N, C-alpha and C positions, 0 to 999 in steps of 0.2 A: 509668683504668678498664682499660686494656690490661694494666698491671702486676698489678692485682688479679685479672683473669681468668687470667693465666698462673700466678700464685701458687696460685690455687684448683686448677688442673689439675696443677701440680707436686706438690701434696699428695696427689693420687690415687695409690694404690699399685697400679699396673697395668703389667705388662710391655708395653713399646712406647710408653708415654705420652711419653717424651722425643722419639721420632721423630714422633709425632702433633703435638706442640707445635712441632717444627721445620717440619713441613708447614704448619701454621697460620701460623707466623711468616713463611713464604715465600709466603703467599697474600695475598689482599686481605681476609681475614676482619675485620681491625680497621678497615678503611675502607669496606667494602661497606655498602650500604643493607640494611635488613631486607626491603624490598619495593620495587616500582617506584613505587607511589603510595598504597598502603593504610595502611601503618604503618611508622614508622622509615625513611621514604623519603628519607634524607639520609646524608651521609658519616658512617660510624661507627654507623649505625642497627642493623646486625646485632649488633655487640658489645654495644651498649646493651640491645637486646631480649633477648639471651641472658642478660645479667646480671640483668635484671628478672625473667625467667622463673625463674631460680635463686632469687632472693629470695622470690618468691611461692610457689614449690614447697616450699621449706623450711617456710613457715608452714602450707601446706595439709596437709602430712604431719603436722605437730604437732597440728593441729586436726581431723584426719580422725576420723570416728565409728567407724572400724574401725582395727585395728592394721595399719600398713604396715611390713612387715619387710624394709626395705632399708637399706643403710648410707649414710653420707655420701658415699662415693665414687660410688655409683650416682646419688645426687641431683645431684652435680656433673656427671657424664657426661651424663645425660639432659637436664638443663636447659641446660647450657652448650653442648652439642654437638648438640642436636636439629636445628638448621638448618645443620649443616656442609655440607649439599648446596648451599647458596647461595654457597659459596666459588667465586670465579672464574666466577660465574654472571651477574652484572650488568655491563653496559657503559654508558658515558656516550655519548650521541648528542646532536645538536642539532636544534632546530626553531625556526621563526619564531613569535613571539608578540608581542602588543602589550604595551608597558609601561604604567605608570600615566598617561603623557602621551599614550597612543594611538599611539605610534611603534613600528613593527615592529623587533624585534631578535632575534638568535639567542640562545636560552636552552638550557642543558643539561637533559637528562632521562635517566632510567635506562631501559634496555631490556634484554631478556633475550637472552643468548647461551649456550644450553644445549648444551655440547659433550658432556655425558654424559646423554642422555635416558633416565633410569632411574626416573622418578617423583620423589617428594619424600621421604617418610619412609624408604622403602626405599633410596633413594639415600644418605641419611645413614648408614643402617646399613651399607650396602655400603662406603662410604668409610671409616668408622671401623674396620671389621673388617680393613681392609688394614694397620692399625697396632696395634690392641688387641683383645683378646678381650672380647666383651660377654656379660653374663649374659642369661638369658631375659627377666627383668624389663626390662633395658635395651633389648634388641632390640625387644620388643613396644611399650614406651612410645615409643621413637623412631619406630618404623615407623608407629604409629597416632596420633601426636601431633596430627594434623589433625582427629581426631574426625569428627563428622558433616558436615564439609565434603568428606569423601571421596565418591566416587561412591555413589549410592543403592544400587547393587547390592552394595556392600561392607558395608552396615549390619549384617547378621546376623553376619558375621565380626568386625566391629569390636565389636559388643556382647559376643560371646563372649570376645574378647581383654580387654575391660574387666572382665568377671566373673573371668576367670582371673588377670589381672594388674591390680589396681586402680591401680597407678602410671600406667597408660595414661590413665585418666580424670583423674587429678590433674595430669599433665603437660599434657593437652589444656586443662584449665581454666586452668592457670597461663599457658599460651601465649595463650589467649583474653583473659585478664585483662590481661596485658601489652600486648596489641594494642588492646583496646577501652577499657580503663579509663585506660591511660597513653599510648596512641597510639604505642607503641614496638614 
């Protein structure tokens, strides 16, 4: 899956993509979980989640009742990199838990170590723009990919972003479907 992910990004015609891929290669992106306990909470979950979001997003764009005028490069960037903010974000810790026999043992679990507290979608946008230039569609889709799980005070702004950039809604839906339909 790692090779397929890298191949997809290498096909993107964007200045700085090689440096971004090097950053990802030198991070824990390929081994990180997608979350601590909600979806993809296992080694490699982030990579698997990102690939599933890409697969779903491509279908959503094809089946969308309105025309979505974005290229394949944009679909790859927003789907594969929407959660780049989770790079070097999770750490493994240990706690005591009873096993099937009722015996206490140390078991690993994921915890958060946020060294760049800049939010979620906005953090991904910030990190990506250190390497590549994003289009407006890409910035908005990545920034708002969490949809209505954002703070209630942001709903009006989110709705306006979805009207102006329909890719926001499609990426949010693809993210939710990967999470809840596939638990990745």
